[in-house]
C-alpha positions, 0 to 999 in steps of 0.5 A: 500500500502506498504511504499516502493511502496508508496515511489517509486511512489513519487520518480517516480512522482518527476522524471517524473516532473523534468527530470534530477533530482538528488538523493539529490533534489528528497530526499528534494522534497519527504522528505526522507533521500538521502540514502532511495531515492537512493535505490528507484532510484536504484530499479526503474532503475533496473525495467526499469522505470528510466534511468541514464542521460548520460552526458559526460560533467557533469559525476557526480552527477547521474541524472535520467529521465523516460525511453522512 
């Protein structure tokens, strides 16, 4: 399995277990730099597997959840 795909799976599994996860927390959990995890989150969001959490009360930082 390619490294990028393995990383995507680790990021996806973490967000599945921790809905509303932020990139920094995911990076700590999977042991990768935040910039790498940000790419994973972006790719998974573009692929329709993750969605940004809409929270007008707390607009930043971005948090993610699984899509329905």
